N, C-alpha and C positions, 0 to 999 in steps of 0.2 A: 147417599152415604156420606155423612160428614165425618171427617177425621181430624180436622184442625180446630183448635180451641180459639175462641175470640179472646183477645187480650183485655177486653173491657169487662166481660161478664164471666169468662171462664167456661162457657158452654161450647160443646162441639157443634159448630154451625157452618163450617166452611169445608168444601171439598176441593180437590186440586184445581178444578176448572174455575171456580169462583175465586180461589186464592191467586191464580194466574192472572185473572182480570182485575185484581185489586189495584195494581199499579204501584208506583214508587211514591216517595214522600211528597212529590209535587203534584200528585193527582188527587182527585176527590175521594177515591177509595170505594169500597163496597160496604153496603149496609149489612150489619149483623141481623139475621132473622129473629134472634132471641131478644136482644136488647135495643136494637134500632140505631146503634151508634156506628160510625164509619171506621173501617180499618184499612190499612195499606201495608205493603211489604216494607221492611225496615230500611235502615241506612245502607246495609250491605247490598241490597237489591238496587238501590239508587246508584251506588258506586259502580257495581257491575254493569249496569245499563250504560252509564256514561263511558266507561272504558271500552266496552264492547262496541258501542256506536262509533267511537273514534277509530277503533281498529277496522271496522267495516268501511268507514269513509276512506281511511288510508288504503285499504284494499282496492276500492273503486278507483281512486286516483292512480295507484300503482298499475292497475290493469289498463287504464286509459293511456298512461304515459309509457307503459311497457309494451303495448301493442305496436309492432313495427309499422311504420308508414312507408318504409322503403324495403326492398328485398335485400337479403344478404345478412340479416342479423340472426342470432342463435335462438331468438324467441318468436320465430315465425308462426308457430302453432297458435299463439295467443290471438292473432288477428282473426282466426276462424271462429274462435269461441268467446270473443270479447263481450258480445251482448249477453250470452248465457252466463258468463262469469259475473257480470254486473247485476243481472236479475237475481242470480243466486245469492250474491252478497246482500242485496236489498231485502230479499225474503228472509235471509238469516238474521238481519238486523231487527226484524219485527217478530220472528218466531222464537228464536233462541232465548231472548230474555224472558219471554212468557213461560217457556218450559222450565227454565231455571228458577223463576219466581214460584212456580207451582210446587216445587219439591225441596228447595234448599234454604230459603231465607225465612227468618222469623217475621211474624205479623206484629204490627204496632198500631196503636190508636192514631187516627188521622190528626194532623196538626194544622192542616190548611184551613183557613178561615175564608169562607165564601160570602160574598155580599148577599144580603137578603133581597130577593126579587119580589 
C-alpha cells in the first residue's frame, strides 16, 4: 500500500518502510518504482539525524563519565546499568531517525552524484 507521492513523478509509490529506508540528503536514496529516479528524505530529516546523533553521543559520554568508579556517590545505580544504557542509546541512534523519517519529513529528489562504475 503506497501512501507517499514521489516528488519527481507525483505517483504514490512509497510506503512508510521504503520512505524510512530512503535516508537523508547524503545517501543514495530509494528508487521510485514508477519513474526510476531516486528520492531521499529532505533537509529537515538530515538536520534531525545530526542533532539526534549528537545527543545520543553526549548521552553515551555522560553515562560513561557519570558511572561512579568509587563508592559513595549519589549515582551508584548507574554502574549496574551502564552497559544497558549504552546499548539502548546506540539502538535509539539507529532506530528513532528511521521511524521519524517514515512519518514526518518530506521527500525530495536525490541530489547526490555517484561516480559511474
